[in-house]
Backbone as ProteinMPNN parsed JSONL, in Angstrom:
{"seq_chain_A": "MHANKYYFGAAKYAPWLLQGVMNVVGKKVSDKPLPRWLSQLPQVDHQLMKNPSIVKYFTTITTSEACLLTAKGVVQEARLYFADAGYDLSRILQPVHYWWGSVDNVVIQSHPKAVEENVPNAVMHYKKNEGHLSIYVNWMKEVVQTIAKE", "coords_chain_A": {"N_chain_A": [[-14.703, -15.379, -14.669], [-17.362, -15.24, -16.831], [-19.751, -13.621, -16.624], [-19.011, -11.699, -14.694], [-16.883, -10.487, -16.028], [-18.195, -9.189, -18.139], [-19.883, -7.502, -16.673], [-18.122, -5.875, -15.046], [-16.495, -4.905, -17.053], [-18.303, -3.374, -18.538], [-18.897, -1.505, -16.566], [-16.505, -0.134, -16.405], [-15.971, 0.768, -19.07], [-18.395, 1.454, -20.315], [-20.346, 2.829, -18.556], [-22.871, 4.026, -18.615], [-24.351, 2.227, -20.135], [-24.333, -0.083, -18.506], [-25.712, 0.939, -16.303], [-28.254, 1.38, -17.406], [-28.992, -1.265, -18.097], [-28.93, -2.497, -15.558], [-30.89, -1.006, -14.255], [-33.162, -2.072, -15.395], [-32.877, -4.893, -14.952], [-32.689, -4.926, -12.179], [-35.254, -4.472, -11.317], [-36.621, -6.79, -11.463], [-37.387, -9.634, -9.749], [-35.92, -12.688, -9.686], [-36.317, -16.252, -10.057], [-34.761, -17.905, -11.344], [-31.579, -19.122, -12.083], [-28.495, -17.715, -13.457], [-27.236, -19.274, -16.409], [-24.89, -21.962, -15.988], [-22.65, -21.919, -17.672], [-22.342, -19.247, -18.108], [-22.281, -18.024, -15.559], [-20.289, -19.471, -14.269], [-19.984, -20.465, -11.708], [-18.634, -22.139, -8.82], [-19.044, -25.679, -8.142], [-20.371, -26.13, -5.634], [-21.786, -23.731, -5.236], [-23.274, -23.669, -7.572], [-24.963, -25.864, -7.182], [-26.551, -24.891, -5.064], [-27.891, -22.877, -6.434], [-29.703, -24.227, -7.924], [-31.997, -24.351, -6.59], [-34.986, -22.757, -6.654], [-36.028, -20.997, -4.639], [-33.76, -20.174, -3.266], [-32.403, -18.811, -5.287], [-34.226, -16.74, -5.722], [-34.108, -15.507, -3.213], [-31.367, -14.604, -3.121], [-31.422, -12.897, -5.352], [-33.24, -10.987, -4.504], [-32.005, -9.865, -2.156], [-29.699, -8.837, -3.193], [-29.329, -7.754, -6.113], [-31.964, -6.606, -6.593], [-32.398, -5.106, -4.229], [-30.147, -3.419, -4.263], [-30.648, -1.924, -6.515], [-32.95, -0.561, -5.973], [-34.005, 2.124, -6.061], [-32.491, 3.342, -8.104], [-29.912, 2.346, -10.409], [-27.591, 3.688, -10.203], [-25.787, 3.818, -7.968], [-24.864, 1.181, -7.885], [-23.393, 0.966, -10.238], [-21.49, 2.945, -9.749], [-20.163, 1.795, -7.541], [-19.073, -0.513, -8.781], [-17.272, 0.679, -10.513], [-15.372, 1.561, -8.726], [-13.607, -0.501, -8.343], [-11.59, -0.091, -10.083], [-10.053, 1.929, -9.166], [-7.75, 3.564, -6.908], [-7.948, 2.646, -3.546], [-7.516, 4.483, -1.547], [-6.785, 4.28, 1.08], [-4.784, 2.71, 3.633], [-4.477, -0.623, 4.392], [-3.067, -1.5, 6.63], [-3.499, 0.382, 8.544], [-5.901, -0.052, 9.691], [-7.126, -0.682, 12.703], [-9.001, -1.904, 14.399], [-10.522, -5.121, 15.138], [-10.953, -7.189, 12.312], [-13.086, -9.334, 10.882], [-13.092, -11.918, 8.525], [-14.67, -13.867, 6.227], [-14.169, -16.526, 4.017], [-14.56, -18.692, 1.305], [-12.942, -21.661, 0.228], [-13.258, -22.448, -2.428], [-14.224, -20.256, -3.711], [-14.652, -18.384, -6.522], [-15.287, -15.884, -7.207], [-14.536, -13.821, -5.443], [-11.293, -13.612, -5.392], [-8.477, -15.456, -4.018], [-6.409, -13.709, -3.358], [-7.537, -11.483, -2.191], [-8.586, -12.088, 0.54], [-6.093, -12.862, 1.522], [-4.598, -10.505, 1.375], [-5.899, -8.994, 3.318], [-5.396, -10.6, 5.548], [-2.573, -10.457, 5.688], [-2.067, -7.729, 5.966], [-3.838, -6.312, 7.679], [-3.644, -5.539, 10.98], [-5.181, -6.718, 13.107], [-6.594, -8.837, 11.965], [-8.985, -11.39, 11.653], [-9.255, -14.376, 10.391], [-11.529, -16.42, 8.661], [-11.41, -19.063, 7.131], [-13.086, -21.224, 5.012], [-13.33, -24.471, 4.128], [-14.044, -25.904, 0.981], [-16.186, -24.217, 0.443], [-18.111, -21.85, -1.427], [-18.701, -18.701, -3.093], [-21.379, -18.024, -2.678], [-22.388, -20.102, -1.104], [-21.157, -19.826, 1.325], [-22.56, -17.804, 2.582], [-25.043, -19.008, 2.984], [-24.405, -21.313, 4.488], [-22.853, -20.437, 6.648], [-23.822, -18.143, 7.859], [-25.055, -17.943, 10.37], [-22.897, -18.298, 12.128], [-21.419, -16.027, 11.406], [-23.12, -13.902, 12.212], [-23.308, -14.445, 14.98], [-20.618, -14.148, 15.727], [-20.107, -11.449, 15.114], [-21.948, -10.275, 16.836], [-20.765, -10.814, 19.287], [-18.543, -9.166, 19.266]], "CA_chain_A": [[-16.125, -15.592, -14.785], [-17.875, -14.451, -17.953], [-20.713, -12.593, -16.2], [-18.268, -10.623, -14.039], [-16.108, -9.769, -17.052], [-19.115, -8.288, -18.829], [-20.373, -6.531, -15.704], [-17.087, -4.904, -14.694], [-16.066, -4.254, -18.296], [-19.281, -2.322, -18.821], [-18.733, -0.448, -15.548], [-15.307, 0.654, -16.719], [-15.957, 1.368, -20.4], [-19.716, 1.933, -20.742], [-21.174, 2.86, -17.345], [-24.239, 4.383, -18.986], [-24.995, 0.992, -20.588], [-24.543, -0.92, -17.336], [-26.774, 1.536, -15.49], [-29.524, 1.091, -18.078], [-29.291, -2.695, -17.949], [-29.209, -2.789, -14.153], [-32.186, -0.407, -13.912], [-34.186, -3.029, -15.828], [-32.657, -6.16, -14.254], [-32.929, -4.732, -10.756], [-36.695, -4.399, -11.022], [-37.2, -8.125, -11.611], [-36.913, -10.671, -8.839], [-35.885, -13.915, -10.462], [-36.099, -17.518, -9.369], [-33.97, -18.699, -12.288], [-30.174, -18.706, -12.044], [-27.755, -17.594, -14.707], [-26.712, -20.576, -16.814], [-23.567, -22.195, -15.407], [-21.607, -21.525, -18.615], [-22.169, -17.806, -17.974], [-21.901, -17.669, -14.191], [-19.075, -20.221, -13.935], [-19.919, -20.659, -10.266], [-18.135, -23.45, -8.426], [-20.102, -26.681, -8.0], [-21.142, -25.946, -4.406], [-22.706, -22.616, -5.477], [-24.174, -24.082, -8.652], [-25.974, -26.728, -6.563], [-27.476, -24.008, -4.343], [-28.678, -22.088, -7.376], [-30.736, -25.07, -8.526], [-33.175, -24.175, -5.748], [-35.592, -21.47, -7.016], [-36.195, -20.09, -3.499], [-32.429, -19.607, -2.982], [-32.158, -17.823, -6.352], [-35.101, -15.595, -5.426], [-33.542, -14.859, -2.025], [-30.168, -13.853, -3.49], [-31.819, -11.817, -6.258], [-33.906, -9.956, -3.703], [-31.106, -9.155, -1.238], [-28.555, -8.246, -3.894], [-29.654, -6.892, -7.256], [-33.195, -5.821, -6.403], [-32.19, -4.138, -3.148], [-29.143, -2.441, -4.69], [-31.213, -1.086, -7.583], [-34.303, -0.227, -5.542], [-34.398, 3.407, -6.642], [-31.76, 3.494, -9.36], [-28.69, 1.544, -10.45], [-26.439, 4.593, -10.199], [-24.843, 3.402, -6.931], [-24.294, -0.102, -8.284], [-22.378, 1.268, -11.246], [-20.423, 3.685, -9.074], [-19.379, 0.828, -6.769], [-18.314, -1.357, -9.711], [-16.168, 1.492, -11.048], [-14.358, 1.716, -7.678], [-12.628, -1.572, -8.474], [-10.531, 0.365, -10.98], [-9.448, 3.116, -8.569], [-7.021, 3.381, -5.66], [-8.89, 2.689, -2.422], [-7.29, 5.71, -0.799], [-6.419, 4.02, 2.475], [-3.796, 1.661, 3.853], [-5.05, -1.671, 5.234], [-2.321, -1.647, 7.885], [-3.952, 1.403, 9.495], [-7.165, -0.502, 10.285], [-6.688, -1.241, 13.976], [-10.019, -2.727, 15.043], [-10.578, -6.468, 14.567], [-11.677, -7.372, 11.056], [-13.378, -10.747, 10.619], [-13.215, -12.113, 7.079], [-15.039, -15.23, 5.855], [-13.879, -16.799, 2.607], [-14.639, -20.103, 0.939], [-11.754, -22.087, -0.523], [-13.544, -22.6, -3.862], [-14.814, -19.004, -4.191], [-13.967, -17.86, -7.704], [-15.758, -14.517, -7.419], [-13.534, -13.072, -4.687], [-10.122, -14.473, -5.491], [-7.756, -15.651, -2.762], [-5.525, -12.593, -3.032], [-8.263, -10.517, -1.351], [-8.44, -12.396, 1.966], [-4.665, -12.894, 1.874], [-4.192, -9.111, 1.6], [-6.426, -8.614, 4.635], [-4.652, -11.375, 6.542], [-1.183, -9.999, 5.766], [-1.918, -6.294, 6.176], [-4.655, -5.771, 8.767], [-3.014, -6.057, 12.197], [-6.079, -7.528, 13.931], [-7.455, -9.631, 11.088], [-9.389, -12.717, 12.117], [-9.654, -15.021, 9.144], [-12.404, -17.588, 8.779], [-11.338, -19.782, 5.858], [-14.005, -22.356, 5.044], [-12.983, -25.429, 3.079], [-15.076, -26.341, 0.035], [-17.305, -23.273, 0.345], [-18.003, -20.916, -2.527], [-19.07, -17.312, -2.84], [-22.758, -17.976, -2.185], [-22.627, -21.121, -0.072], [-20.665, -19.35, 2.62], [-23.662, -17.048, 3.179], [-26.085, -19.942, 3.394], [-23.934, -22.286, 5.469], [-22.092, -19.871, 7.764], [-24.365, -16.859, 8.302], [-25.292, -17.984, 11.817], [-21.595, -18.04, 12.755], [-21.072, -14.627, 11.136], [-23.93, -13.039, 13.08], [-22.897, -14.681, 16.364], [-19.283, -13.568, 15.907], [-20.24, -9.988, 15.113], [-22.679, -9.915, 18.059], [-19.819, -10.893, 20.409], [-17.568, -8.066, 19.165]], "C_chain_A": [[-16.683, -14.666, -15.865], [-18.796, -13.319, -17.504], [-19.999, -11.415, -15.543], [-17.445, -9.821, -15.036], [-16.995, -8.767, -17.785], [-19.555, -7.152, -17.906], [-19.323, -5.452, -15.429], [-16.517, -4.207, -15.927], [-17.004, -3.125, -18.677], [-19.153, -1.178, -17.828], [-17.568, 0.461, -15.902], [-15.447, 1.428, -18.031], [-17.296, 1.932, -20.879], [-20.665, 1.98, -19.54], [-22.628, 3.21, -17.628], [-25.026, 3.14, -19.424], [-25.305, 0.088, -19.398], [-25.67, -0.366, -16.469], [-28.143, 1.259, -16.109], [-29.94, -0.365, -17.916], [-29.689, -3.005, -16.51], [-30.51, -2.145, -13.68], [-33.327, -1.339, -14.295], [-34.075, -4.32, -15.023], [-33.013, -6.042, -12.772], [-34.393, -4.687, -10.367], [-37.363, -5.774, -11.068], [-36.567, -9.08, -10.609], [-37.027, -11.988, -9.592], [-35.797, -15.132, -9.559], [-35.334, -18.476, -10.28], [-32.522, -18.205, -12.28], [-29.621, -18.426, -13.434], [-27.305, -18.994, -15.118], [-25.266, -20.743, -16.317], [-22.455, -21.761, -16.371], [-21.324, -20.029, -18.53], [-21.687, -17.421, -16.576], [-20.557, -18.278, -13.801], [-18.88, -20.365, -12.433], [-19.319, -22.022, -9.951], [-19.307, -24.401, -8.151], [-20.971, -26.459, -6.77], [-22.147, -24.799, -4.556], [-23.732, -22.977, -6.546], [-25.298, -24.964, -8.1], [-27.008, -25.891, -5.806], [-28.435, -23.318, -5.303], [-29.679, -22.933, -8.17], [-32.049, -24.955, -7.763], [-33.788, -22.796, -6.046], [-35.752, -20.501, -5.842], [-34.858, -19.457, -3.105], [-32.107, -18.531, -4.019], [-32.977, -16.566, -6.072], [-34.56, -14.806, -4.236], [-32.333, -14.01, -2.399], [-30.488, -12.697, -4.429], [-32.416, -10.656, -5.469], [-32.919, -9.168, -2.862], [-29.901, -8.533, -1.93], [-29.04, -7.264, -4.959], [-30.877, -6.015, -7.016], [-33.02, -4.749, -5.339], [-31.219, -3.041, -3.58], [-29.694, -1.463, -5.725], [-32.617, -0.593, -7.246], [-34.808, 1.083, -6.151], [-33.784, 3.608, -8.023], [-30.484, 2.651, -9.277], [-27.428, 2.409, -10.399], [-25.379, 4.166, -9.181], [-24.15, 2.102, -7.259], [-23.16, 0.118, -9.277], [-21.195, 1.997, -10.611], [-19.542, 2.729, -8.269], [-18.515, -0.042, -7.686], [-17.118, -0.603, -10.285], [-15.042, 1.679, -10.023], [-13.286, 0.628, -7.742], [-11.436, -1.159, -9.34], [-9.803, 1.592, -10.431], [-8.681, 2.728, -7.303], [-8.015, 3.551, -4.511], [-8.709, 3.937, -1.566], [-6.995, 5.495, 0.673], [-5.476, 2.822, 2.537], [-4.382, 0.634, 4.816], [-4.358, -1.781, 6.595], [-2.741, -0.624, 8.941], [-5.316, 1.055, 10.114], [-6.811, -1.256, 11.563], [-7.739, -2.11, 14.68], [-10.009, -4.121, 14.412], [-11.43, -6.491, 13.294], [-11.843, -8.874, 10.852], [-13.66, -10.889, 9.136], [-13.515, -13.583, 6.827], [-14.783, -15.394, 4.365], [-13.907, -18.301, 2.372], [-13.506, -20.493, 0.006], [-12.005, -22.301, -2.015], [-14.248, -21.368, -4.441], [-14.003, -18.51, -5.385], [-14.503, -16.482, -8.096], [-14.806, -13.554, -6.719], [-12.302, -13.967, -4.628], [-9.298, -14.433, -4.207], [-6.834, -14.489, -2.397], [-6.218, -11.556, -2.138], [-8.168, -10.879, 0.131], [-6.98, -12.452, 2.401], [-4.153, -11.481, 2.144], [-4.679, -8.627, 2.955], [-5.6, -9.308, 5.717], [-3.239, -10.825, 6.757], [-1.045, -8.54, 6.189], [-2.743, -5.69, 7.306], [-4.143, -6.375, 10.077], [-3.895, -6.989, 13.036], [-7.078, -8.319, 13.085], [-7.734, -10.99, 11.727], [-9.983, -13.413, 10.901], [-10.472, -16.274, 9.434], [-12.42, -18.265, 7.398], [-12.195, -21.035, 5.962], [-13.745, -23.253, 3.833], [-14.219, -25.836, 2.271], [-16.324, -25.453, 0.017], [-17.035, -22.3, -0.796], [-18.405, -19.515, -2.108], [-20.464, -17.206, -2.224], [-22.982, -18.935, -1.03], [-22.158, -20.659, 1.296], [-21.742, -18.536, 3.336], [-24.731, -17.992, 3.732], [-25.618, -20.804, 4.568], [-23.281, -21.697, 6.714], [-22.66, -18.566, 8.314], [-24.621, -16.835, 9.809], [-23.985, -17.688, 12.565], [-21.19, -16.58, 12.582], [-21.81, -13.713, 12.11], [-23.516, -13.212, 14.537], [-21.536, -14.049, 16.66], [-19.358, -12.059, 16.004], [-20.944, -9.53, 16.394], [-21.754, -9.919, 19.278], [-18.864, -9.706, 20.428], [-18.171, -6.859, 19.759]], "O_chain_A": [[-16.493, -13.451, -15.809], [-18.643, -12.182, -17.951], [-20.339, -10.261, -15.802], [-17.322, -8.603, -14.901], [-16.589, -7.629, -18.023], [-19.594, -5.99, -18.31], [-19.6, -4.261, -15.562], [-16.102, -3.051, -15.853], [-16.564, -2.051, -19.087], [-19.285, -0.012, -18.2], [-17.637, 1.676, -15.719], [-15.087, 2.603, -18.101], [-17.325, 2.796, -21.755], [-21.664, 1.263, -19.505], [-23.524, 2.727, -16.935], [-26.213, 3.012, -19.125], [-26.409, -0.446, -19.291], [-26.491, -1.127, -15.958], [-29.09, 0.936, -15.392], [-31.101, -0.659, -17.632], [-30.678, -3.7, -16.274], [-31.171, -2.682, -12.791], [-34.344, -1.395, -13.604], [-35.069, -4.792, -14.471], [-33.577, -6.968, -12.189], [-34.727, -4.85, -9.194], [-38.544, -5.901, -10.745], [-35.356, -9.301, -10.625], [-38.099, -12.353, -10.073], [-35.275, -15.063, -8.446], [-35.266, -19.68, -10.032], [-32.268, -17.013, -12.449], [-30.19, -18.837, -14.445], [-27.02, -19.821, -14.253], [-24.517, -19.77, -16.24], [-21.415, -21.28, -15.921], [-20.218, -19.582, -18.836], [-20.791, -16.59, -16.43], [-19.778, -17.656, -13.079], [-17.75, -20.386, -11.944], [-19.477, -22.963, -10.73], [-20.436, -23.953, -7.951], [-22.193, -26.587, -6.853], [-23.261, -24.898, -4.042], [-24.908, -22.633, -6.436], [-26.453, -24.825, -8.504], [-28.207, -26.156, -5.897], [-29.628, -23.189, -5.028], [-30.419, -22.402, -8.998], [-33.09, -25.41, -8.236], [-33.18, -21.775, -5.726], [-35.624, -19.292, -6.034], [-34.833, -18.312, -2.653], [-31.597, -17.464, -3.674], [-32.464, -15.452, -6.178], [-34.557, -13.575, -4.254], [-32.266, -12.834, -2.042], [-29.89, -11.627, -4.317], [-32.128, -9.491, -5.741], [-32.97, -7.938, -2.841], [-29.158, -7.774, -1.307], [-29.142, -6.064, -4.701], [-30.819, -4.803, -7.219], [-33.445, -3.609, -5.528], [-31.445, -1.865, -3.295], [-29.258, -0.315, -5.8], [-33.386, -0.247, -8.143], [-35.913, 1.136, -6.692], [-34.463, 3.991, -8.976], [-30.04, 2.292, -8.186], [-26.318, 1.895, -10.54], [-24.191, 4.154, -9.502], [-22.972, 1.931, -6.947], [-22.093, -0.484, -9.157], [-20.039, 1.694, -10.907], [-18.316, 2.835, -8.306], [-17.344, -0.278, -7.388], [-16.065, -1.197, -10.516], [-13.896, 1.925, -10.398], [-12.176, 0.822, -7.246], [-10.394, -1.814, -9.322], [-9.025, 2.224, -11.146], [-8.941, 1.683, -6.707], [-8.82, 4.482, -4.506], [-9.658, 4.395, -0.929], [-6.962, 6.458, 1.438], [-5.394, 2.029, 1.599], [-4.746, 0.98, 5.94], [-4.996, -2.116, 7.593], [-2.374, -0.755, 10.109], [-5.819, 1.79, 10.964], [-6.255, -2.353, 11.502], [-7.379, -2.971, 15.483], [-9.544, -4.289, 13.285], [-12.495, -5.876, 13.233], [-10.863, -9.596, 10.671], [-14.381, -10.078, 8.554], [-12.712, -14.451, 7.171], [-15.127, -14.531, 3.558], [-13.345, -19.077, 3.146], [-13.152, -19.74, -0.901], [-11.053, -22.331, -2.795], [-14.804, -21.431, -5.537], [-12.806, -18.249, -5.265], [-14.21, -15.978, -9.181], [-14.329, -12.592, -7.321], [-12.277, -14.958, -3.899], [-9.406, -13.499, -3.414], [-6.512, -14.312, -1.222], [-5.547, -10.829, -1.406], [-7.71, -10.054, 0.921], [-6.667, -12.118, 3.544], [-3.351, -11.284, 3.057], [-3.955, -7.927, 3.663], [-5.163, -8.677, 6.679], [-2.772, -10.741, 7.893], [-0.004, -8.153, 6.72], [-2.371, -4.645, 7.839], [-4.201, -7.591, 10.262], [-3.392, -7.952, 13.616], [-8.248, -8.452, 13.442], [-6.839, -11.642, 12.264], [-11.076, -13.076, 10.446], [-10.153, -17.067, 10.32], [-13.338, -18.055, 6.605], [-12.042, -21.819, 6.899], [-13.916, -22.848, 2.683], [-15.293, -26.076, 2.824], [-17.398, -25.901, -0.384], [-15.887, -21.97, -1.093], [-18.443, -19.189, -0.922], [-20.692, -16.379, -1.34], [-23.692, -18.609, -0.079], [-22.714, -21.067, 2.316], [-21.83, -18.573, 4.563], [-25.251, -17.78, 4.827], [-26.359, -21.0, 5.532], [-23.165, -22.381, 7.731], [-22.026, -17.94, 9.164], [-24.422, -15.804, 10.451], [-23.977, -16.916, 13.524], [-20.673, -15.965, 13.516], [-21.203, -12.857, 12.753], [-23.387, -12.223, 15.259], [-21.335, -13.479, 17.733], [-18.74, -11.458, 16.882], [-20.574, -8.508, 16.971], [-21.936, -9.121, 20.197], [-18.422, -9.285, 21.497], [-17.537, -5.804, 19.789]]}, "name": "protein", "num_of_chains": 1, "seq": "MHANKYYFGAAKYAPWLLQGVMNVVGKKVSDKPLPRWLSQLPQVDHQLMKNPSIVKYFTTITTSEACLLTAKGVVQEARLYFADAGYDLSRILQPVHYWWGSVDNVVIQSHPKAVEENVPNAVMHYKKNEGHLSIYVNWMKEVVQTIAKE"}
């Protein structure tokens, strides 16, 4: 995905630049999605992002909230993708529920597979034809109900 390449590339090689950009971007709640050529979202997510209220919702709960005071934490988190996590998944003993959409191209399939193969009490919720964003919209009720039961 082009947008992610730019975002994470800046986090790794020019964190000061990413922080400056995110400090500006984070202050603006948008109702306009990134163009599909830039976001490269799967069709199911792209369809969602045609709805201005959905775009505004995701902008508010992600970028705006993360950059509420400053983008320093956002940049720090993005840089963590290039470092050793410092823990072994097999040592996580409590149940871990993981929802993943089969057409998600933001979180690639190796991530849920690593959880499934390495976390002893992993409970996987694979959702066919769901993307990175659609899974939040279409399955959040199930997520909340599942967590409430635990």
